[in-house]
C-alpha positions in Angstrom: -73.3 -48.6 42.1 -69.9 -49.7 43.0 -68.2 -46.9 41.1 -70.4 -44.4 42.6 -69.6 -45.6 46.0 -65.9 -45.5 45.3 -66.3 -41.8 44.0 -68.3 -41.0 47.3 -65.5 -42.7 49.4 -63.0 -40.5 47.7 -64.9 -37.4 48.1 -65.3 -38.2 51.7 -61.5 -38.7 52.2 -60.9 -35.4 50.6 -63.3 -33.7 52.9 -61.6 -35.4 55.9 -58.1 -34.1 54.7 -59.5 -30.5 54.3 -61.5 -30.3 57.6 -59.3 -32.4 60.2 -56.4 -29.5 60.4 -59.1 -26.8 61.0 -60.9 -28.9 63.6 -57.7 -29.8 65.4 -56.8 -26.2 65.7 -60.2 -25.1 66.9 -61.3 -28.0 68.9 -58.3 -30.0 70.1 -57.4 -33.5 69.7 -60.0 -35.3 71.7 -62.9 -33.6 70.0 -61.4 -34.2 66.6 -61.4 -37.8 67.6 -64.9 -38.0 68.6 -65.7 -36.2 65.2 -63.9 -38.5 63.1 -65.3 -41.5 64.8 -68.8 -40.4 64.1 -68.2 -39.6 60.5 -66.7 -43.1 59.8 -69.9 -44.4 61.6 -71.9 -42.5 58.8 -69.6 -44.0 56.2 -69.9 -47.5 57.6 -73.7 -47.1 57.6 -73.8 -46.1 53.8 -71.3 -49.1 53.0 -73.7 -51.4 54.8 -76.6 -50.2 52.7 -74.6 -50.7 49.6 -74.0 -54.4 50.6 -77.5 -55.0 51.6 -79.5 -54.6 48.4 -82.7 -56.4 48.7 -83.5 -59.0 45.9 -85.6 -57.8 42.8 -89.3 -58.8 42.8 -91.2 -59.5 39.7 -94.4 -57.5 39.5 -97.7 -59.3 38.7 -101.1 -58.2 37.8 -102.6 -59.4 41.1 -104.0 -56.7 43.4 -101.5 -55.8 46.1 -102.6 -54.2 49.4 -100.5 -52.7 52.2 -99.8 -54.8 55.3 -101.9 -52.5 57.3 -104.9 -52.9 54.9 -105.6 -56.7 55.2 -108.7 -58.1 53.8 -109.3 -55.9 51.0 -109.3 -58.7 48.3 -111.9 -60.8 50.4 -115.5 -60.1 49.6 -116.7 -62.3 52.3 -115.6 -60.1 55.1 -118.4 -58.8 57.3 -118.3 -55.7 59.8 -118.0 -57.0 63.3 -120.2 -55.6 66.1 -118.2 -53.6 68.7 -118.0 -55.1 72.2 -121.1 -54.4 74.5 -119.0 -52.4 76.9 -117.7 -50.0 74.3 -119.4 -46.6 74.1 -120.4 -45.3 70.6 -120.5 -41.9 69.0 -122.2 -40.9 65.7 -120.9 -38.0 63.7 -122.4 -37.9 60.3 -120.2 -40.1 58.1 -118.2 -41.2 61.0 -119.0 -43.8 63.5 -116.9 -44.3 66.4 -116.9 -47.1 69.0 -114.4 -46.9 71.8 -113.2 -48.1 75.2 -114.6 -45.8 77.9 -111.1 -44.9 79.1 -110.3 -43.5 75.8 -113.3 -41.1 75.6 -110.8 -38.2 75.7 -109.7 -39.0 72.1 -112.9 -38.7 70.5 -113.3 -35.1 69.9 -109.7 -34.9 68.5 -110.3 -37.7 66.1 -113.4 -36.2 64.8 -111.7 -32.7 64.3 -108.9 -34.5 62.6 -111.1 -36.6 60.4 -113.1 -33.5 59.1 -109.9 -31.6 58.2 -108.3 -34.7 56.7 -111.3 -35.6 54.6 -111.4 -32.2 53.0 -107.7 -32.4 52.1 -107.8 -35.8 50.7 -110.8 -35.4 48.6 -109.2 -32.2 47.1 -106.0 -34.1 46.3 -107.8 -37.0 44.8 -110.4 -35.1 42.9 -113.1 -37.4 44.4 -115.8 -37.3 47.0 -115.0 -40.3 49.1 -115.1 -41.4 52.6 -119.0 -41.7 52.5 -119.0 -43.9 55.8 -116.2 -44.7 58.0 -116.3 -47.1 61.1 -113.6 -46.4 63.7 -112.8 -48.8 66.7 -110.6 -47.5 69.4 -109.0 -50.1 71.4 -107.0 -49.6 74.8 -104.0 -52.0 73.4 -102.9 -54.4 70.8 -104.6 -57.4 72.6 -108.0 -55.4 72.6 -107.5 -54.9 68.9 -107.4 -58.5 68.1 -110.8 -58.9 69.5 -112.1 -56.0 67.1 -110.7 -57.4 63.7 -113.0 -59.1 61.3 -113.1 -63.0 61.4 -110.5 -64.4 59.1 -108.6 -61.2 58.4 -105.8 -60.9 60.9 -103.4 -58.0 60.8 -99.6 -57.7 61.4 -98.7 -57.8 65.0 -96.6 -54.8 64.8 -99.4 -52.4 63.8 -101.0 -49.8 66.1 -103.4 -48.9 63.3 -105.2 -51.2 60.6 -107.5 -50.1 57.8 -110.1 -52.7 56.2 -110.8 -50.4 53.3 -113.5 -52.8 51.8 -115.5 -52.6 55.0 -114.5 -48.8 55.6 -113.3 -49.9 59.1 -110.2 -48.6 60.9 -108.9 -50.1 64.2 -106.7 -48.1 66.4 -104.8 -48.5 69.6 -104.6 -46.1 72.2 -101.3 -47.3 73.4 -98.2 -48.2 71.2 -96.8 -51.8 70.8 -93.7 -50.8 72.6 -93.7 -48.4 75.6 -90.5 -46.5 74.3 -92.1 -46.1 70.7 -92.8 -42.7 69.3 -96.6 -43.1 68.6 -98.9 -40.6 67.4 -102.6 -41.7 67.4 -103.8 -38.8 65.1 -101.0 -39.4 62.6 -102.0 -43.0 62.5 -105.5 -42.3 62.1 -104.9 -40.1 59.0 -102.7 -42.7 57.5 -105.5 -45.2 57.7 -107.9 -42.8 56.4 -105.9 -42.3 53.4 -105.9 -46.1 52.6 -109.9 -45.9 52.9 -110.0 -42.7 50.8 -107.9 -44.2 47.9 -109.8 -47.3 48.0 -113.1 -45.4 47.6 -111.6 -43.3 44.8 -110.3 -46.1 42.5 -113.2 -48.2 43.1 -111.4 -51.4 44.1 -109.0 -51.2 41.2 -105.3 -52.2 41.7 -102.3 -49.8 42.2 -98.8 -50.5 43.0 -97.9 -51.0 46.8 -95.4 -48.1 46.8 -98.2 -45.9 45.4 -100.8 -46.9 48.1 -98.4 -46.8 50.9 -96.6 -43.5 49.6 -99.9 -41.7 49.4 -100.9 -42.5 53.0 -97.4 -41.6 54.1 -97.3 -38.3 52.4 -100.7 -37.2 53.2 -100.3 -38.2 56.9 -97.0 -36.5 57.2 -95.5 -39.0 59.3 -91.8 -39.2 60.2 -90.7 -36.5 57.9 -87.3 -36.1 59.5 -86.5 -39.8 59.3 -87.7 -40.2 55.8 -85.5 -37.4 54.6 -82.5 -38.9 56.5 -83.0 -42.3 54.8 -83.3 -40.6 51.4 -79.9 -38.6 52.1 -78.0 -41.8 52.8 -79.5 -43.6 49.7 -78.8 -40.8 47.3 -75.3 -40.1 48.2 -74.4 -43.9 48.1 -76.5 -44.5 44.9 -78.6 -47.0 46.6 -82.1 -45.9 45.9 -84.5 -48.8 45.3 -86.0 -49.4 41.9 -89.8 -48.8 41.9 -90.5 -52.0 40.1 -89.0 -53.7 43.2 -91.6 -52.0 45.4 -94.7 -53.0 43.3 -95.6 -56.0 45.2 -93.7 -56.0 48.7 -91.3 -53.9 50.6 -87.9 -55.2 51.8 -87.7 -56.8 55.2 -84.2 -55.7 56.4 -83.7 -53.0 58.7 -82.2 -50.5 55.9 -84.5 -51.4 53.3 -87.8 -51.0 55.1 -87.3 -47.2 56.0 -85.9 -46.5 52.7 -88.8 -48.1 51.0 -91.4 -46.2 52.8 -89.4 -42.8 52.5 -88.9 -43.4 48.7 -92.4 -44.3 48.0 -93.7 -41.1 50.0 -91.2 -39.0 48.0 -92.4 -40.3 44.6 -96.0 -39.4 45.7 -94.8 -36.2 46.6 -93.2 -35.5 43.1 -96.4 -36.6 41.5 -98.4 -34.1 43.7 -96.3 -31.2 42.9 -98.3 -28.0 42.5 -97.9 -27.8 38.7 -98.9 -31.5 38.6 -102.1 -31.6 40.8 -104.6 -31.7 38.1 -102.7 -34.4 36.3 -102.7 -36.4 39.5 -106.5 -36.0 39.9 -106.9 -37.1 36.2 -104.8 -40.3 36.9 -107.1 -41.2 39.8 -110.2 -40.8 37.4 -108.5 -43.0 34.9 -107.7 -45.6 37.6 -111.2 -45.5 38.8 -112.5 -46.4 35.2 -110.5 -49.4 35.4 -107.1 -48.2 33.4 -104.1 -50.0 34.4 -101.7 -47.9 36.7 -98.8 -47.4 34.0 -101.4 -46.6 31.3 -103.1 -44.1 33.4 -99.7 -42.5 34.5 -98.7 -42.4 30.8 -101.9 -40.7 29.7 -101.9 -38.2 32.6 -98.2 -37.2 32.9 -96.9 -38.2 29.4 -94.4 -40.5 30.9 -94.1 -44.2 31.7 -92.8 -45.7 35.1 -89.3 -45.7 33.8 -89.2 -42.0 32.9 -91.1 -41.2 36.2 -88.5 -42.8 38.1 -85.6 -41.1 36.1 -87.1 -37.8 36.4 -87.7 -38.3 40.3 -84.0 -39.5 40.7 -82.7 -36.4 39.3 -85.1 -34.3 41.6 -83.9 -36.2 44.6 -80.1 -35.7 43.7 -80.9 -31.9 43.5 -82.3 -32.0 46.9 -80.0 -34.4 48.8 -76.4 -34.0 48.2 -73.3 -34.6 50.3 -73.8 -31.6 52.4 -77.2 -32.6 53.7 -75.7 -36.2 54.8 -73.0 -34.2 56.8 -75.9 -32.7 58.7 -77.7 -35.9 59.2 -78.7 -37.1 62.6 -75.3 -39.0 63.3 -73.2 -35.9 62.4 -75.7 -33.6 64.3 -75.2 -35.5 67.3 -71.5 -35.6 67.0 -71.6 -31.7 66.6 -73.7 -31.6 69.5 -71.5 -33.6 71.5 -68.4 -31.5 70.5 -70.3 -28.2 71.3 -71.4 -29.6 74.7 -67.7 -30.7 75.2 -66.3 -27.3 74.4 -68.9 -25.5 76.5 -68.2 -27.9 79.4 -64.5 -27.3 79.2 -64.9 -23.6 78.8 -67.4 -23.4 81.7 -64.9 -25.6 83.8 -62.0 -23.2 83.0 -64.2 -20.3 84.0 -65.2 -22.0 87.3 -61.6 -22.6 88.0 -60.7 -19.1 87.6 -63.6 -18.0 89.8 -62.5 -20.5 92.4 -59.0 -19.2 92.1 -60.0 -15.6 92.6 -62.3 -16.5 95.4 -59.3 -18.3 97.0 -57.1 -15.1 96.6 -59.9 -12.9 97.9 -60.4 -15.3 100.9 -56.7 -15.4 101.7 -56.4 -11.7 101.5 -59.5 -11.2 103.7 -58.2 -13.8 106.2 -54.9 -11.8 106.4 -56.7 -8.5 106.9 -58.9 -9.9 109.5 -55.9 -11.3 111.4 -54.0 -7.9 111.1 -57.2 -6.4 112.4 -57.5 -8.7 115.3 -54.0 -8.3 116.4 -54.3 -4.5 116.3 -57.6 -4.6 118.2 -55.8 -6.8 120.8 -53.0 -4.4 121.1 -55.1 -1.6 121.4 -57.2 -3.3 124.2 -54.0 -4.1 126.0 -52.9 -0.4 125.8 -56.2 0.7 127.2 -56.1 -1.8 129.9 -52.5 -0.7 131.0 -53.6 3.0 130.8 -56.8 2.1 133.1 -54.4 0.4 135.6 -52.0 3.3 135.6 -54.9 5.7 136.2 -56.1 3.5 139.0 -52.8 3.5 140.6 -52.5 7.2 140.3 -55.8 7.8 141.8 -55.0 5.5 144.7 -51.6 7.4 145.4 -53.4 10.7 145.1 -56.0 9.5 147.5 -53.3 8.3 149.9 -51.4 11.5 149.8 -54.5 13.3 150.5 -55.4 11.3 153.5 -51.7 11.7 154.8 -51.9 15.6 154.2 -55.1 15.6 156.0 -53.8 13.8 159.0 -50.7 16.0 159.2 -52.7 19.1 159.1 -55.0 18.1 162.0 -54.2 19.4 165.6 -53.2 16.7 168.1 -55.2 16.9 171.6 -54.5 14.7 174.6 -57.3 12.4 175.5 -59.5 13.1 178.4 -60.4 10.9 181.2 -63.6 10.1 179.7 -62.1 9.0 176.4 -59.4 7.2 178.1 -61.9 4.9 179.8 -63.1 3.6 176.5 -59.5 2.7 175.2 -58.3 -0.7 175.6 -54.5 0.0 175.3 -52.6 2.9 177.0 -51.7 5.7 174.7 -48.2 7.1 174.8 -47.3 8.8 178.0 -47.2 12.2 176.3 -50.8 11.8 175.5 -51.9 10.5 178.9 -54.0 12.8 181.1 -52.2 14.0 184.3 -53.6 14.9 187.6 -51.6 17.6 189.5 -50.9 17.1 193.2 -51.9 20.1 195.1 -48.7 19.8 197.1 -46.5 19.3 194.4 -46.2 21.0 191.1 -45.5 17.6 189.4 -48.3 15.7 187.9 -49.2 12.2 189.4 -49.1 9.1 187.1 -52.5 7.4 186.5 -53.4 3.6 185.7 -56.6 1.9 184.8 -57.9 -0.8 186.7 -61.2 -2.7 186.2 -62.2 0.1 183.9 -61.3 2.8 186.3 -58.3 5.3 186.4 -56.3 5.4 189.5 -53.5 7.7 190.3 -50.2 6.3 191.6 -48.8 7.9 194.8 
């Protein structure tokens, strides 16, 4: 394993030497730094997996059941009655009891059960699942009240199968709020446990086979399982099947790998060209034949040869390139692409803002020049208007003067003089001729009356 990991590290270093110049040329120093840090994270994860290999477990002939199938070896278990406030629904081979708040799940569960029963019976070559009891609880606390006496189940489980009783317990809510929980997928998983128990008639199978069949048929966590197999294949850290006969590892690296590996071995056994062999093996197990003997008689190979053939198949499917496109690197590439897109968008926005600023400056200058021209035009119009008014006034004054000059001057009469307050010029005063003198007599006005002076 150490030599294989050393060769992987060398290949990784060669890959970095080849890709870093191209990345630096196209993405810039910051993006290259982010990419290298993420790649080193993948390398560290693979290295940690190599140092965290679980200890070997010796297989025994005792029957081993999955953690989510407790009580299958206890003949004294009895089917508990559902709580009185639970509603019930009977659908042929399926009997459901559920909390009233979860009534909307019943039709989807029935539809899923019918489809899955047809599939699993075709895979196993056996007509099983004759009668199944389903208890649907609101949460994990309520599930504890539904479990058979003396058969507790793991606290982390959202679904439990008591295959001997044909009983399945399900929780409507996940154990942890942020958990990605699919009720229908969990239901398929537990139905697979019950179907296998019915098909082999209580006989023993390895733990990896029991769990692998349930995971493969329920199709749960397909992407996560592929990612775990990628890392383990590249680091040559796949777990021996013998190690998974009785129990799975308990560390955070080994647990997902054990489930992924178990499901993939079952997938290998269920390939299209081997489906009839798989059904034949189930029949041999139902007759009480040991697992390795049934495997050898059906497939023509023992457990060691099965594992060798499966490892070759895995290496052909999971190479270094899929690891490069695993979740960590994909997230890194996503970050790089987002960064590039952000930088490009920012540069484009900067160009747009600069163009808007230039256009606004040009528009401001244009409006300013237009305002100045408009003000000058208004001043010119006002000056022309004032000049026209002045000329009009002069013209009217000249006309008045001309009219006065052209009018004849007549002396006032005595009647008109009586209405005047001041004496007009002497040339305009009326005169009275003295009958004895040819010279006119002067006149004065007194108390509104004119008098001659003599």
